[in-house]
C-alpha positions in Angstrom: 0.0 0.0 0.0 1.3 3.4 -1.0 0.3 6.6 0.9 -1.4 9.1 -1.3 -2.7 11.8 1.1 -4.2 12.8 4.4 -7.9 13.8 4.5 -6.8 17.3 5.6 -4.3 17.4 2.7 -1.3 17.7 4.9 2.1 16.1 4.2 2.8 12.5 5.1 4.0 13.8 8.5 2.5 17.1 9.8 1.2 18.8 12.9 -2.5 19.2 13.6 -4.4 21.6 15.9 -7.9 20.2 16.3 -10.5 22.7 17.5 -13.4 20.4 17.0 -14.0 16.7 17.0 -12.4 15.5 13.8 -11.3 12.4 12.0 -8.0 12.3 10.1 -7.7 9.6 7.4 -4.5 8.5 5.8 -5.4 7.3 2.3 -3.4 4.6 0.5 -3.4 3.2 -3.0 -3.1 -0.6 -3.4 -0.2 -1.8 -5.6 0.5 -5.3 -6.8 3.9 -6.7 -7.8 4.4 -7.7 -11.4 7.0 -10.4 -11.9 8.3 -10.6 -15.5 10.5 -13.6 -16.5 11.6 -15.3 -19.7 13.3 -18.4 -20.9 16.4 -18.6 -23.1 16.1 -16.8 -26.4 14.8 -13.3 -25.7 13.9 -10.5 -23.3 10.7 -9.0 -21.9 9.5 -5.6 -21.0 8.6 -3.9 -18.7 10.9 -5.0 -16.0 9.5 -6.5 -12.8 8.1 -3.9 -10.4 5.1 -2.5 -8.4 2.0 -1.5 -10.4 -1.1 0.3 -9.3 -4.2 -1.8 -8.7 -6.4 -1.8 -11.8 -3.6 -0.5 -14.1 -3.6 -1.8 -17.6 0.0 -2.8 -18.4 1.3 -3.6 -21.9 3.9 -6.5 -21.9 6.2 -7.3 -24.8 8.5 -10.2 -25.5 11.5 -9.7 -27.9 13.2 -12.8 -29.4 16.9 -12.8 -29.9 18.0 -12.7 -33.6 21.6 -12.3 -34.6 24.2 -13.9 -36.8 24.6 -16.8 -34.3 21.1 -17.7 -33.2 17.5 -17.0 -34.2 14.5 -17.4 -31.9 10.7 -17.0 -32.2 8.3 -15.9 -29.5 6.2 -18.9 -28.4 3.7 -17.8 -25.7 3.0 -16.1 -22.4 2.2 -18.1 -19.3 0.6 -15.9 -16.7 -0.6 -16.5 -13.1 -2.6 -14.2 -10.9 -5.9 -12.2 -11.3 -5.7 -10.2 -14.5 -2.8 -12.1 -16.0 -2.6 -13.3 -19.6 -1.7 -16.7 -21.1 -1.5 -17.0 -24.8 0.3 -16.1 -28.0 -0.5 -12.4 -28.4 2.6 -10.2 -28.4 2.5 -7.5 -27.3 -0.5 -8.0 -25.0 -2.2 -6.3 -22.1 -2.8 -7.4 -18.5 -4.9 -5.8 -15.7 -3.3 -5.5 -12.3 -6.1 -7.0 -10.1 -3.6 -8.8 -7.9 0.1 -10.0 -7.9 0.9 -11.3 -11.4 3.7 -13.3 -12.9 4.2 -13.4 -16.6 6.7 -15.7 -18.3 7.6 -15.5 -22.0 8.9 -18.6 -23.7 10.9 -18.7 -26.9 11.7 -21.4 -29.5 15.0 -21.6 -31.3 14.8 -21.7 -35.1 16.9 -24.2 -37.0 20.5 -23.2 -37.1 22.3 -22.6 -40.4 25.6 -24.5 -40.6 28.0 -24.2 -43.6 30.7 -26.8 -44.3 33.4 -26.0 -46.8 37.1 -26.5 -47.6 40.1 -24.3 -47.9 41.2 -24.2 -50.7 37.7 -24.6 -52.2 36.7 -27.5 -54.4 38.1 -30.3 -52.3 36.0 -33.3 -51.1 34.3 -33.5 -47.7 31.3 -35.4 -46.3 28.5 -34.5 -43.9 26.6 -37.4 -42.3 28.1 -39.7 -44.9 27.2 -37.7 -48.1 30.1 -36.4 -50.1 30.4 -32.9 -51.5 33.0 -30.8 -53.4 31.5 -27.4 -52.9 30.4 -25.4 -49.9 27.1 -26.6 -48.4 24.7 -24.9 -46.0 22.5 -27.0 -43.9 19.4 -26.2 -41.7 19.7 -28.3 -38.6 17.5 -28.7 -35.6 19.1 -27.1 -32.5 20.8 -29.8 -30.4 21.1 -32.3 -33.2 24.4 -34.1 -33.8 26.1 -34.5 -37.2 29.3 -35.9 -38.5 31.7 -33.9 -40.7 34.7 -35.5 -42.3 37.2 -35.3 -45.1 40.0 -37.4 -46.5 43.7 -36.8 -46.9 45.7 -36.5 -49.0 43.5 -35.4 -52.0 44.8 -35.2 -55.6 45.3 -31.8 -57.1 46.6 -32.8 -60.6 50.0 -33.9 -61.7 52.6 -33.3 -59.0 50.1 -31.6 -56.7 48.2 -32.8 -53.6 46.4 -31.4 -50.6 47.0 -32.6 -47.1 44.4 -32.0 -44.4 45.7 -29.9 -41.5 42.7 -28.9 -39.3 39.0 -28.1 -39.0 38.3 -24.5 -38.2 36.4 -25.5 -35.1 39.0 -28.1 -34.0 38.4 -31.8 -33.9 39.7 -34.9 -35.7 39.6 -35.4 -39.5 36.2 -37.1 -38.9 34.2 -35.9 -35.8 30.7 -35.1 -34.6 29.4 -31.5 -34.2 26.4 -30.3 -32.2 24.1 -27.8 -33.9 23.7 -24.9 -31.4 24.4 -21.7 -33.3 24.8 -20.6 -36.9 28.3 -21.6 -37.8 30.8 -22.3 -40.6 33.1 -25.3 -40.4 36.1 -25.2 -42.8 38.4 -28.1 -43.5 41.9 -26.6 -44.0 44.4 -28.2 -46.3 48.1 -27.6 -47.0 49.4 -27.8 -50.5 52.2 -30.1 -51.4 54.2 -30.4 -54.6 56.2 -33.4 -55.8 60.0 -33.1 -56.1 61.5 -35.5 -58.7 65.2 -36.0 -58.2 67.1 -37.8 -61.0 70.7 -38.1 -62.3 72.6 -39.8 -65.1 75.4 -42.3 -64.6 78.2 -41.2 -62.4 76.8 -40.2 -59.0 73.8 -39.9 -56.7 71.5 -37.1 -55.5 69.8 -36.1 -52.3 67.2 -35.8 -51.1 65.1 -38.6 -52.5 62.1 -37.8 -54.6 59.0 -37.0 -52.6 56.3 -34.6 -51.6 57.3 -31.2 -50.2 55.2 -28.4 -48.6 54.4 -25.5 -50.9 56.9 -22.7 -50.3 59.5 -25.0 -48.6 63.1 -24.3 -49.3 65.0 -27.5 -50.2 68.7 -28.0 -50.3 69.7 -30.4 -53.2 73.1 -32.1 -53.4 74.8 -34.2 -56.1 77.6 -36.6 -55.1 79.8 -37.9 -58.0 81.1 -41.4 -58.0 84.8 -42.3 -58.4 86.3 -41.1 -61.7 83.3 -38.7 -62.2 82.7 -35.1 -61.5 79.5 -33.1 -61.1 78.7 -30.9 -64.1 75.4 -29.1 -63.6 71.7 -29.2 -62.5 68.9 -29.0 -65.0 65.7 -28.0 -63.3 62.1 -27.5 -64.4 59.1 -26.1 -62.5 58.5 -23.0 -60.5 61.3 -22.4 -58.0 63.6 -25.0 -59.7 67.4 -24.4 -60.2 69.5 -24.9 -63.3 73.2 -24.2 -62.9 76.5 -25.4 -61.5 76.1 -24.7 -57.8 76.4 -27.8 -55.7 74.8 -28.0 -53.3 72.0 -25.7 -54.5 68.7 -24.5 -53.1 65.2 -24.6 -54.6 61.8 -23.2 -53.5 58.8 -25.4 -53.9 56.5 -23.1 -56.0 55.1 -26.0 -57.9 56.1 -29.5 -59.0 59.8 -29.6 -59.7 62.2 -31.9 -61.4 65.9 -31.6 -60.8 68.4 -33.7 -62.8 72.1 -33.9 -61.9 74.6 -34.4 -64.8 77.9 -36.1 -64.1 80.9 -36.3 -66.5 83.6 -39.0 -66.6 87.0 -37.6 -65.8 
């Protein structure tokens, strides 16, 4: 109860000087407490607080919608005289007693994109294979398996080796749909280095796959009665010349041939 006035219109605390028989009445207004609550997925207004008896109060539920999650308003559940239960939003209640109003929200399907970097490589979602980015609409809380394979062929002398998923996890693992998200399978590029030589010596390292951009030292070792003459290289980053050892940069598939000459 909230004091409103004295019958003599004095302040809440004041002096009186009665000269006749008299009644002084402190008048009060009744207020009831409005409790506003909500589940996950949104907000409500107004905030909880005291309201005058008989007041008509507009209540509003606002669902959360952003780049991560999307919710819809579901319904109000009200208790107390003058409360409201139903799907209208906004709606109005009449404060005829203490009231509690709870707003519930339902999460929409989450949008999940699965792709590779670089683009165009193979991956699978729930056992189905794809070679281009795919966006799925999944029920919140559902579980799905994303996977890829490694290595993957990229043409002559080129392959792609899986390094990681953007969200972490093994090459094949389960993910739970909770928010809008993108999962990217990251791959490193490798090029094939072919090492060869004619009669009269050996070369190192052996032929094999090398990481894109790697700097590789190559060396030619002549046999007895032979001497190294030159390297003949083909491919981006290869070397042709007489340096031994020499250095190459793996900018693509490379072939290096060492030539030896008999003394």
